[in-house]
Each structure stands twice: as C-alpha cells, then as structure tokens.
N, C-alpha and C positions, 0 to 999 in steps of 0.2 A: 634360219633356225637349220640347222641339220638334224633328221628325226631317222630313228633307227628303233625296228621292231626285234626283239628279241626273243626267242621261241626257247625255253628252257624244260628240259627234263631234272627232276629233280631225285634224289634218294628216296626210297618209299621213307613215309612218316616226315620228311624234312622240309617239306614244300614252306609251310609257314617260318619258320628259322632262316631257311635262303632268301624268302622276300625278303625279310627285317633284313637281313644282311643286303642286298641288293639295294635296298631305300636310303643306305648308309653311303653309297657312291655316288660322289657330285656328278649329274648329269643323268642319273636315271630317277625319271620324274615320277612314274608310276609305275606298280607291277599289279597283275593282276593274277588269280589263280583260274583255269581255265578246265575243261573237259577236254577230252579226245588224247592227240598223240603227246601233247605236251602240259607241265604242269603248270608254270607260268607261262604269261607274258611280260616282259619289260619295257617301256617307253623310254627311249635315252633321247634328249636334245641337247645339242651342243651349238655353239657359235662357230665354230672351224671342223671341217673335215677331218684335219690331221688327230684332234684329238680324240677320234671315233675309236682308231686301236689302241691309244691308251685304255679308254675306259672299258670297253668291250674284250678286246684280246688281254689286257694285263690287270685290270682291276676286277675285271668279273670272274676272272680266271681264279682269282686267290678265295671266290666265296666258298666255302664247304659244301659239300653234299650237291653240287651241280653235277648232273651227269652226262649231259649233251646240250649244245648250244646251237638255234643257228639263226643268224641276222639276216634280216631283211632292211636294206636302206631304202629309204623311200625316198621317191622322184619328186610327187606333187601330194599337196594336202587339199583334199575334197571336204568340205565340212558346211553344214545346212546352216549352225550357227553363224559361220563366216557370212556364208552368203544372205543371211537374213540382216546382220550389222551391216553389210555393205549397203544394202536398199534403203536402210533409215538415215544415211548419212546426211544431215542438213535437215533433218524432220523434227530434231529436238529442240 
C-alpha cells in the first residue's frame, strides 16, 4: 500500500466543506482538521504509485477552496498497534 500525507491550506471558512469534498475522492481515507500552518491533513492510500498523480494532482485539484497543498510520500510506517499485533501472532 502506497501512502501519502497531504497538507492542505483552505480558503477562510471553507475547511469543513473542503474536507467533505476530499472524502468523496477514492483513495482519500481520512481527513483531519489541524492547527498550525495548514488547515487539513489528508491521508491517501493507494495500491499503485502511478495512481497518486491522478488522485493528488488531478482529482484533489478540482476540490473548491483548496489554496495550497504539500504532499509527503511515506517511505515506511511505524505503528505501535502493528507491533503489538505482530507479537501476539500464534497466542490466540
């Protein structure tokens, strides 16, 4: 699974509508409203790297009220939940 974290700045007062529109895009799994320089963080998960350009550069670009995005491609995932699950294999 290919994962990207997309940092998004929205037009003033349009954060919720932008988040709802982003969630309509296949591949956008989660959208968080956040504090700081950006208004939203979208988590995009896709099976093939080639799909990322379509989802991020084309489909997300059509969402009204997005002023700026910055996309971070994930190399590896470190998760406490995954580690705990790994150590319990065979103990059920």
